[in-house]
SERO-4910 file (N, C-alpha, C, O; in steps of 0.05 Angstrom, whole numbers):
BEGIN
 pado doro    nc1    nc2    nc3   cac1   cac2   cac3    cc1    cc2    cc3    oc1    oc2    oc3
  Met    A   -125   -518    624   -132   -517    595   -132   -487    586   -146   -471    597
  Pro    A   -117   -481    564   -115   -453    556   -142   -443    545   -158   -457    534
  Ile    A   -146   -417    550   -171   -404    540   -168   -399    510   -148   -387    501
  Met    A   -188   -406    495   -188   -402    467   -191   -372    460   -209   -359    470
  Arg    A   -174   -363    443   -176   -335    433   -193   -333    409   -196   -353    394
  Ser    A   -204   -311    404   -221   -307    380   -204   -311    355   -183   -298    354
  Pro    A   -212   -327    336   -196   -332    312   -191   -306    296   -207   -288    296
  Ala    A   -168   -306    284   -161   -283    266   -181   -282    243   -192   -302    235
  Trp    A   -185   -258    233   -203   -254    211   -191   -267    186   -168   -263    180
  Thr    A   -208   -281    172   -199   -294    147   -204   -274    124   -217   -254    127
  Glu    A   -193   -281    100   -197   -264     77   -227   -262     70   -236   -241     62
  Asp    A   -242   -284     74   -271   -284     68   -285   -262     85   -301   -246     75
  Glu    A   -278   -263    111   -291   -244    129   -283   -215    123   -299   -197    124
  Leu    A   -257   -212    117   -247   -185    110   -259   -175     84   -265   -151     81
  Leu    A   -264   -193     66   -276   -186     40   -304   -174     45   -311   -154     33
  Leu    A   -320   -187     62   -347   -178     67   -347   -152     83   -363   -134     78
  Ala    A   -329   -150    102   -328   -125    118   -318   -102    101   -328    -80    103
  Gly    A   -298   -107     84   -288    -86     66   -309    -76     47   -311    -52     41
  Ala    A   -325    -95     36   -346    -87     17   -366    -68     31   -376    -49     19
  Leu    A   -372    -74     56   -391    -58     72   -380    -29     74   -395    -10     71
  Val    A   -354    -27     80   -342      0     84   -341     15     57   -347     39     56
  Val    A   -333      1     36   -332     14     10   -359     25      1   -361     47     -8
  Lys    A   -380      9      5   -407     17     -2   -417     40     16   -436     53     10
  Asn    A   -403     44     38   -410     66     57   -392     90     52   -389    107     70
  Gly    A   -379     91     29   -361    113     23   -336    114     39   -325    135     45
  Trp    A   -325     90     45   -301     88     61   -303    101     89   -284    111    100
  Arg    A   -328     99    100   -333    109    127   -339     85    145   -351     65    136
  Glu    A   -331     87    170   -337     65    189   -367     64    195   -382     83    189
  Leu    A   -375     41    205   -404     37    212   -405     30    242   -389     15    252
  Arg    A   -424     42    256   -426     38    284   -439     12    291   -452     -1    275
  Thr    A   -436      5    317   -446    -22    326   -476    -26    321   -484    -48    314
  Gly    A   -492     -5    325   -521     -8    322   -531     -7    294   -555    -11    289
  Asn    A   -513     -3    275   -522     -1    247   -534    -28    238   -521    -49    243
  Pro    A   -557    -28    225   -570    -53    217   -551    -70    199   -552    -95    201
  Glu    A   -535    -58    183   -517    -73    165   -495    -86    181   -486   -108    174
  Val    A   -486    -74    202   -466    -86    220   -478   -110    234   -465   -131    236
  Leu    A   -503   -107    244   -516   -129    258   -520   -153    238   -516   -176    246
  Glu    A   -527   -146    214   -532   -168    194   -505   -182    187   -505   -206    184
  Leu    A   -484   -166    184   -458   -178    177   -448   -195    200   -436   -216    196
  Ser    A   -452   -186    225   -443   -201    248   -457   -229    248   -444   -249    252
  Glu    A   -482   -229    243   -497   -255    242   -487   -272    219   -484   -297    222
  Leu    A   -481   -260    196   -472   -275    173   -444   -288    179   -440   -311    173
  Leu    A   -426   -272    190   -399   -281    196   -399   -305    215   -383   -323    213
  Arg    A   -417   -303    234   -419   -325    254   -430   -351    242   -428   -372    255
  Ser    A   -442   -349    219   -453   -373    206   -434   -386    186   -440   -408    177
  Leu    A   -412   -373    180   -394   -384    159   -380   -409    168   -372   -411    191
  Pro    A   -377   -429    151   -364   -454    157   -334   -452    156   -321   -465    139
  Leu    A   -322   -434    173   -294   -429    172   -279   -435    198   -256   -443    198
  His    A   -293   -432    220   -280   -434    246   -292   -457    262   -315   -465    257
  Pro    A   -277   -467    282   -288   -488    299   -313   -479    314   -316   -455    320
  Ser    A   -331   -497    320   -356   -490    333   -351   -477    360   -368   -461    370
  Glu    A   -328   -483    373   -322   -471    399   -320   -441    398   -325   -427    418
  Ala    A   -313   -430    374   -311   -401    371   -337   -387    376   -337   -365    386
  Leu    A   -359   -400    369   -385   -388    373   -391   -383    403   -408   -366    409
  Glu    A   -378   -397    420   -383   -394    449   -368   -370    460   -373   -361    482
  Leu    A   -349   -359    445   -334   -336    454   -351   -311    453   -363   -306    432
  Pro    A   -353   -296    474   -372   -273    475   -367   -252    453   -386   -239    444
  Gly    A   -342   -248    446   -337   -226    427   -333   -236    398   -326   -220    381
  Phe    A   -337   -262    393   -331   -272    367   -350   -260    346   -374   -266    345
  Arg    A   -339   -244    328   -353   -231    306   -379   -218    316   -399   -218    302
  Ser    A   -377   -206    340   -400   -192    351   -403   -166    336   -385   -157    321
  Pro    A   -426   -152    339   -429   -126    326   -407   -107    333   -398    -91    316
  Asp    A   -398   -107    358   -376    -90    366   -351    -96    350   -337    -78    341
  Ser    A   -344   -122    347   -320   -129    333   -322   -123    303   -302   -115    291
  Val    A   -346   -126    292   -350   -119    264   -347    -89    260   -334    -79    241
  Ser    A   -358    -73    278   -356    -44    277   -327    -36    279   -318    -18    264
  Arg    A   -312    -48    297   -283    -42    299   -268    -48    274   -250    -33    266
  Lys    A   -275    -70    261   -261    -77    236   -268    -56    214   -251    -50    198
  Thr    A   -292    -46    213   -298    -25    194   -282      0    199   -275     15    181
  Thr    A   -277      5    225   -260     28    232   -231     24    222   -219     43    212
  Asp    A   -221     -1    224   -195     -7    213   -194     -1    183   -174     11    174
  Phe    A   -214     -9    169   -215     -4    140   -215     26    134   -200     36    118
  Ala    A   -233     40    148   -237     68    142   -213     85    149   -205    103    134
  Thr    A   -201     80    172   -179     97    182   -152     90    169   -133    106    171
  Asn    A   -150     67    157   -124     60    144   -125     64    113   -106     58     99
  His    A   -148     75    104   -149     82     76   -132    107     71   -130    124     88
  His    A   -120    109     47   -101    130     42   -114    158     42    -99    178     45
  Leu    A   -140    160     39   -153    187     40   -160    196     68   -168    219     72
  Tyr    A   -158    178     88   -164    186    115   -142    204    126   -119    198    124
  Thr    A   -150    226    139   -130    246    148   -124    244    177   -105    257    187
  Gly    A   -139    228    192   -134    225    221   -114    203    227    -99    194    209
  Lys    A   -113    195    252    -94    174    261   -107    147    255   -129    142    263
  Pro    A    -92    130    241   -104    103    235   -103     85    259    -86     87    277
  Thr    A   -122     67    260   -121     46    281   -100     25    273    -91     24    250
  Arg    A    -92     10    292    -73    -11    287    -88    -36    277   -107    -44    289
  Cys    A    -78    -47    256    -91    -71    245    -69    -89    232    -47    -80    227
  Gly    A    -76   -113    226    -57   -132    215    -53   -129    185    -68   -114    172
  Lys    A    -33   -143    175    -26   -142    147    -49   -151    129    -54   -140    108
  Pro    A    -64   -173    137    -86   -182    120   -106   -159    115   -117   -157     92
  Thr    A   -112   -143    135   -131   -121    131   -120   -100    112   -134    -90     95
  Leu    A    -94    -94    115    -81    -75     98    -80    -85     69    -84    -69     50
  Leu    A    -76   -110     65    -76   -122     38   -104   -120     26   -107   -115      2
  Met    A   -124   -124     42   -152   -123     32   -159    -94     25   -173    -89      5
  Ile    A   -150    -75     41   -154    -47     35   -141    -40      8   -153    -26     -9
  Glu    A   -117    -50      4   -103    -45    -21   -118    -57    -45   -119    -45    -66
  Ala    A   -128    -82    -41   -143    -95    -62   -168    -79    -70   -174    -76    -93
  Phe    A   -183    -70    -50   -207    -55    -55   -200    -28    -68   -215    -18    -85
  Thr    A   -178    -16    -60   -170      9    -71   -162      7   -101   -168     24   -117
  Ser    A   -147    -15   -107   -136    -17   -134   -156    -30   -153   -155    -25   -177
  Arg    A   -174    -47   -144   -194    -60   -162   -220    -63   -148   -230    -85   -142
  Glu    A   -232    -41   -142   -257    -40   -127   -279    -56   -139   -293    -71   -125
  Ala    A   -284    -54   -165   -306    -68   -178   -303    -98   -175   -322   -112   -169
  Asp    A   -279   -108   -180   -274   -137   -178   -279   -147   -149   -292   -168   -145
  Met    A   -270   -132   -129   -272   -140   -102   -301   -139    -93   -310   -157    -77
  Leu    A   -316   -119   -102   -345   -118    -95   -360   -141   -108   -378   -152    -96
  Gln    A   -351   -148   -132   -364   -171   -146   -357   -197   -131   -374   -215   -129
  Ala    A   -333   -199   -120   -325   -223   -105   -342   -225    -80   -351   -246    -73
  Ala    A   -346   -202    -66   -362   -202    -42   -391   -211    -48   -403   -226    -33
  Gln    A   -401   -201    -70   -428   -209    -78   -430   -239    -85   -449   -252    -77
  Ala    A   -409   -249    -99   -409   -277   -105   -408   -294    -80   -421   -315    -78
  Leu    A   -393   -285    -60   -392   -300    -35   -419   -299    -20   -428   -319    -10
  Glu    A   -431   -276    -20   -457   -273     -7   -478   -291    -21   -494   -304     -8
  Asp    A   -477   -291    -47   -496   -307    -62   -492   -337    -57   -512   -352    -54
  Ser    A   -467   -346    -55   -461   -374    -50   -470   -382    -21   -479   -404    -17
  Ile    A   -466   -363     -3   -475   -368     25   -506   -370     26   -517   -388     38
  Gly    A   -519   -351     12   -548   -350     12   -560   -375     -1   -582   -383      7
  Ser    A   -547   -386    -21   -557   -410    -34   -555   -435    -17   -567   -455    -23
  Gly    A   -538   -434      4   -533   -457     21   -512   -475      9   -505   -495     22
  Glu    A   -501   -469    -14   -482   -486    -28   -457   -490    -11   -447   -512     -9
  Leu    A   -446   -468      0   -421   -470     14   -422   -487     40   -402   -497     48
  His    A   -445   -489     51   -448   -505     75   -449   -535     69   -446   -552     87
  Leu    A   -452   -542     43   -454   -570     35   -427   -580     25   -423   -604     23
  Ile    A   -409   -562     19   -383   -570      8   -363   -574     31   -358   -555     45
  Pro    A   -351   -597     34   -331   -601     55   -306   -586     49   -301   -578     26
  Ser    A   -289   -582     69   -263   -570     65   -248   -585     44   -249   -609     43
  Gln    A   -233   -570     27   -219   -582      5   -188   -579      9   -179   -558     17
  Pro    A   -173   -600      4   -144   -597      4   -136   -576    -16   -144   -576    -39
  Gly    A   -119   -557     -7   -110   -536    -24   -125   -510    -22   -117   -490    -35
  Glu    A   -147   -509     -7   -161   -484     -5   -145   -463     11   -148   -439      8
  Val    A   -127   -474     28   -107   -457     41    -80   -467     32    -74   -491     34
  Asp    A    -63   -449     22    -37   -456     12    -19   -468     34    -25   -464     58
  Asp    A      2   -481     26     20   -493     46     35   -471     62     48   -477     81
  Thr    A     33   -446     53     44   -424     68     24   -413     88     30   -395    104
  Gly    A     -1   -423     87    -22   -414    106    -39   -392     95    -56   -381    110
  Thr    A    -36   -385     70    -52   -363     59    -73   -375     39    -70   -397     29
  Ser    A    -93   -359     33   -112   -366     13   -115   -343     -6   -104   -321     -2
  Ala    A   -129   -347    -28   -133   -326    -48   -146   -302    -34   -161   -305    -15
  Ile    A   -141   -278    -45   -151   -254    -32   -182   -254    -31   -194   -241    -14
  Glu    A   -195   -269    -50   -224   -271    -49   -234   -290    -28   -258   -291    -22
  Gly    A   -216   -305    -15   -224   -321      8   -225   -351      3   -226   -360    -20
  Arg    A   -225   -366     25   -224   -395     24   -250   -407     12   -249   -427     -2
  Leu    A   -272   -395     18   -298   -407     10   -302   -407    -20   -313   -426    -31
  Leu    A   -295   -386    -33   -297   -386    -62   -277   -405    -74   -283   -419    -94
  Val    A   -253   -407    -62   -234   -427    -71   -245   -455    -67   -242   -473    -84
  Arg    A   -257   -460    -44   -268   -486    -37   -288   -495    -58   -288   -518    -67
  Arg    A   -305   -476    -66   -326   -483    -86   -313   -489   -113   -321   -509   -126
  Ala    A   -293   -473   -121   -280   -478   -147   -265   -504   -146   -265   -519   -166
  Leu    A   -251   -511   -124   -236   -536   -123   -255   -560   -124   -249   -580   -137
  Ala    A   -278   -558   -111   -297   -580   -111   -306   -585   -140   -310   -608   -148
  Arg    A   -310   -564   -155   -318   -567   -183   -296   -579   -200   -301   -595   -217
  Glu    A   -272   -570   -195   -249   -581   -210   -246   -611   -206   -239   -626   -224
  Arg    A   -253   -620   -182   -249   -648   -175   -273   -666   -181   -273   -690   -175
  Asp    A   -293   -655   -194   -315   -671   -202   -307   -688   -226   -301   -678   -248
  Pro    A   -305   -715   -222   -295   -732   -244   -311   -731   -269   -301   -733   -291
  Lys    A   -338   -727   -267   -355   -726   -291   -348   -701   -307   -347   -701   -331
  Leu    A   -344   -678   -293   -337   -653   -306   -310   -655   -320   -307   -646   -343
  Arg    A   -291   -668   -307   -265   -672   -319   -267   -688   -345   -255   -681   -365
  Met    A   -282   -710   -345   -284   -727   -368   -299   -712   -391   -292   -715   -414
  Gln    A   -318   -695   -384   -332   -680   -404   -313   -660   -417   -315   -655   -441
  Lys    A   -295   -648   -401   -276   -629   -412   -257   -644   -431   -250   -633   -452
  Ile    A   -248   -668   -424   -230   -683   -441   -244   -689   -467   -232   -687   -489
  Lys    A   -269   -697   -466   -284   -703   -490   -287   -678   -508   -286   -680   -532
  Gln    A   -291   -655   -495   -294   -630   -510   -268   -624   -525   -269   -616   -548
  Met    A   -245   -628   -512   -219   -623   -524   -215   -641   -549   -206   -632   -570
  Arg    A   -223   -666   -546   -220   -685   -568   -239   -678   -591   -231   -681   -615
  Arg    A   -263   -670   -585   -282   -662   -606   -272   -639   -622   -277   -637   -646
  Arg    A   -258   -621   -608   -247   -598   -622   -220   -603   -636   -208   -586   -648
  Gly    A   -211   -629   -635   -187   -636   -648   -162   -626   -636   -141   -623   -649
  Arg    A   -163   -619   -610   -140   -608   -596   -126   -630   -580   -138   -648   -569
  Ala    A    -99   -628   -579    -83   -648   -565    -89   -646   -535    -93   -624   -524
  Leu    A    -89   -669   -522    -94   -669   -493    -67   -663   -479    -54   -682   -470
  Gln    A    -61   -638   -477    -36   -630   -465    -40   -604   -449    -60   -591   -451
  Cys    A    -20   -598   -432    -22   -575   -415    -25   -549   -431     -9   -545   -450
  Glu    A    -44   -533   -425    -49   -508   -440    -29   -486   -432    -31   -464   -443
  Val    A    -11   -492   -414     10   -472   -406     37   -480   -418     49   -465   -433
  Cys    A     46   -505   -412     73   -513   -419     73   -535   -441     95   -543   -450
  Asp    A     50   -543   -450     47   -563   -472     56   -591   -463     59   -609   -480
  Phe    A     59   -596   -437     66   -623   -429     44   -643   -436     20   -637   -432
  Asp    A     52   -666   -446     33   -687   -454     39   -712   -438     60   -724   -442
  Phe    A     20   -720   -421     25   -744   -404     29   -769   -421     45   -786   -415
  Gly    A     13   -772   -442     15   -795   -459     42   -797   -473     53   -819   -475
  Arg    A     52   -774   -482     78   -774   -496    100   -780   -477    120   -793   -484
  Ala    A     97   -770   -452    119   -774   -432    118   -801   -419    140   -813   -413
  Tyr    A     94   -812   -414     92   -837   -399     81   -861   -414     77   -882   -403
  Gly    A     75   -856   -440     64   -878   -456     36   -885   -447     21   -867   -439
  Pro    A     28   -910   -450      0   -919   -443     -9   -911   -415    -32   -905   -411
  Leu    A     10   -910   -396      3   -902   -369     -9   -874   -368    -27   -868   -353
  Gly    A      3   -856   -383     -6   -828   -383    -27   -821   -403    -37   -798   -404
  Glu    A    -34   -840   -421    -53   -834   -442    -80   -826   -431    -91   -840   -414
  Gly    A    -91   -804   -440   -117   -795   -432   -117   -781   -405   -139   -774   -395
  Tyr    A    -94   -776   -393    -93   -763   -366    -87   -733   -369    -69   -725   -384
  Ile    A   -101   -717   -355    -96   -688   -353   -112   -678   -329   -132   -691   -321
  Glu    A   -104   -656   -317   -119   -644   -295   -134   -619   -306   -126   -608   -326
  Val    A   -155   -612   -292   -170   -588   -301   -169   -566   -280   -169   -572   -256
  His    A   -168   -542   -289   -166   -519   -272   -189   -500   -277   -197   -495   -300
  His    A   -201   -488   -256   -223   -470   -259   -212   -443   -267   -203   -427   -250
  Val    A   -214   -437   -293   -202   -413   -304   -217   -388   -296   -205   -367   -290
  Thr    A   -243   -389   -297   -260   -365   -292   -253   -353   -265   -253   -367   -245
  Pro    A   -246   -327   -264   -239   -315   -238   -260   -320   -217   -284   -321   -222
  Leu    A   -251   -325   -192   -268   -333   -171   -291   -312   -166   -313   -319   -158
  His    A   -285   -287   -172   -304   -266   -166   -326   -264   -187   -346   -250   -183
  Val    A   -323   -277   -210   -343   -275   -231   -357   -302   -236   -377   -303   -251
  Ser    A   -347   -324   -224   -359   -350   -229   -387   -353   -217   -403   -369   -227
  Gly    A   -392   -339   -195   -419   -339   -183   -429   -366   -175   -413   -385   -173
  Val    A   -454   -369   -172   -466   -394   -163   -476   -410   -187   -487   -432   -184
  Arg    A   -472   -400   -211   -481   -415   -235   -466   -441   -238   -444   -444   -227
  Glu    A   -477   -458   -254   -464   -484   -260   -439   -479   -276   -438   -463   -294
  Thr    A   -418   -494   -269   -393   -492   -284   -396   -501   -313   -407   -522   -318
  Lys    A   -387   -484   -331   -387   -491   -360   -360   -503   -367   -340   -497   -354
  Leu    A   -359   -519   -388   -334   -532   -396   -313   -511   -404   -289   -515   -401
  Asp    A   -323   -488   -416   -304   -467   -423   -293   -452   -399   -276   -435   -402
  Asp    A   -304   -458   -375   -293   -447   -351   -268   -462   -342   -253   -453   -324
  Leu    A   -262   -485   -355   -241   -502   -347   -218   -503   -367   -223   -500   -391
  Ala    A   -194   -506   -358   -170   -509   -375   -156   -535   -367   -157   -543   -344
  Cys    A   -143   -547   -387   -128   -572   -382   -100   -565   -375    -86   -550   -390
  Leu    A    -90   -575   -352    -63   -568   -343    -49   -593   -333    -61   -612   -325
  Cys    A    -22   -592   -335     -6   -613   -322     -6   -607   -292    -15   -586   -283
  Ala    A      3   -627   -276      2   -624   -247     19   -600   -237     10   -586   -218
  Asn    A     42   -596   -249     59   -574   -240     46   -547   -245     45   -530   -227
  Cys    A     37   -543   -270     25   -517   -276     -1   -513   -260     -7   -490   -252
  His    A    -16   -535   -255    -40   -532   -239    -33   -522   -211    -46   -504   -201
  Arg    A    -13   -534   -200     -5   -526   -173      4   -497   -172     -2   -482   -153
  Met    A     18   -488   -193     28   -460   -193      5   -440   -198      6   -418   -189
  Cys    A    -16   -449   -212    -39   -432   -215    -53   -428   -188    -64   -406   -183
  His    A    -53   -449   -172    -66   -447   -146    -49   -434   -124    -60   -424   -105
  Arg    A    -23   -435   -128     -6   -425   -107    -11   -396   -101    -12   -379   -119
  Asn    A    -15   -390    -75    -23   -363    -67      0   -347    -54     17   -359    -40
  Arg    A      0   -322    -59     17   -303    -44     -2   -283    -32    -21   -275    -44
  Pro    A      4   -274     -7    -15   -256      6    -23   -232    -11     -6   -219    -23
  Gly    A    -50   -228    -12    -60   -205    -28    -65   -211    -57    -72   -193    -72
  Glu    A    -60   -236    -66    -64   -242    -94    -88   -260    -99    -99   -272    -80
  Ser    A    -96   -262   -124   -117   -280   -133   -104   -304   -145    -80   -306   -149
  Trp    A   -121   -324   -151   -112   -347   -167   -101   -337   -194   -111   -317   -205
  Arg    A    -81   -351   -204    -71   -344   -231    -87   -359   -252    -94   -382   -249
  Thr    A    -92   -346   -274   -102   -360   -298    -79   -373   -313    -56   -365   -309
  Pro    A    -84   -393   -330    -63   -404   -346    -48   -383   -362    -24   -385   -365
  Ala    A    -63   -364   -373    -50   -343   -389    -30   -327   -372     -8   -321   -380
  Ala    A    -38   -321   -347    -20   -306   -329      5   -322   -322     27   -312   -320
  Leu    A      1   -348   -317     23   -366   -310     42   -368   -334     67   -369   -330
  Arg    A     31   -369   -358     48   -371   -382     66   -346   -384     89   -348   -391
  Glu    A     54   -323   -379     70   -298   -380     91   -298   -359    114   -288   -363
  Leu    A     84   -308   -335    104   -309   -313    127   -327   -321    150   -321   -316
  Met    A    121   -350   -333    142   -369   -342    160   -356   -363    184   -359   -362
  Arg    A    147   -341   -381    163   -328   -402    181   -307   -390    205   -305   -397
  Ala    A    171   -291   -372    187   -270   -359    209   -282   -342    232   -272   -342
  Ser    A    203   -304   -329    223   -317   -311    245   -330   -327    269   -329   -319
  Ser    A    238   -343   -349    258   -358   -364    275   -339   -382    299   -345   -387
  Gly    A    263   -317   -390    278   -299   -408    282   -311   -436    300   -301   -451
  Gln    A    267   -332   -442    270   -345   -468    243   -346   -482    231   -367   -485
  Ala    A    234   -323   -490    208   -320   -503    204   -339   -526    182   -348   -532
  Ala    A    226   -344   -541    223   -361   -565    216   -389   -558    204   -403   -575
  Leu    A    222   -398   -534    216   -426   -526    187   -429   -517    178   -452   -514
  Leu    A    172   -407   -513    145   -408   -503    127   -394   -524    125   -370   -523
  Pro    A    114   -409   -542     97   -395   -562     76   -378   -550     63   -386   -530
  Arg    A     71   -355   -562     51   -337   -552     23   -345   -558      5   -341   -541
  Ser    A     18   -356   -581    -10   -363   -589    -20   -386   -573     -7   -407   -572
  Arg    A    -43   -383   -561    -55   -404   -545    -85   -398   -543    -92   -375   -537
  Glu    A   -101   -417   -548   -130   -412   -547   -140   -415   -519   -141   -438   -508
  Phe    A   -147   -394   -506   -158   -394   -479   -188   -386   -480   -197   -375   -500
  Gly    A   -201   -392   -459   -230   -384   -457   -233   -355   -455   -214   -340   -452
  Pro    A   -259   -345   -456   -265   -317   -456   -255   -303   -431   -248   -279   -432
  Ala    A   -253   -317   -408   -245   -305   -383   -216   -296   -384   -207   -281   -367
  Glu    A   -200   -306   -403   -172   -300   -403   -164   -281   -425   -140   -275   -428
  Gln    A   -182   -270   -439   -175   -251   -460   -166   -225   -448   -159   -207   -463
***
């Protein structure tokens, strides 16, 4: 029977380790540092890896956490010494913290808050939290898991549909204007999917508001969720701009669209 190797670091784990290094002035933290010990314990509690991983002696041990902080510190562009060798996910996380530090620190705090509330341990794994290419949003699987669970709440979806109708708005995709009822007749009448518009790093542990959701067709919904390494979820506004740029036919995609506050 092959010996199990310690699982690769996920975006969630790298997010928390990176935040620790950033708050330490992009300096590594030693094994005995209280914050390293605390993070080691936290990482070992995350619902991300099989239980067998906990039996591995080096799995997210203080030593391994300290080594990861060294990877972050020595691969930062301001470090003048020889960098340690690390994988592409770590380099992408360093780039994310370098280019949008405030957002990434907020994401790390949102993740910590969700872990502390116990919410993430109650939500089962969700289809789509890891893309079919094997990647997840740069903010990590667990924040995606929480957002997906909220999107799939049938009561919340129906409330969003009622809100759209109260506002006198057509029940159609807020990106491409596809209307299920118009395309499929009675079969598609009243059908639409909802997408969690609010960026994962700002949605926090608060209850989802209806204005946090956008109505999308299945295709646009999938494209908002589709991940590329080092990227976040796309908002409908971002997807609309991508479609406009890709098609080269700006006249066919109207610019005016009423989106929630998170997309301004």
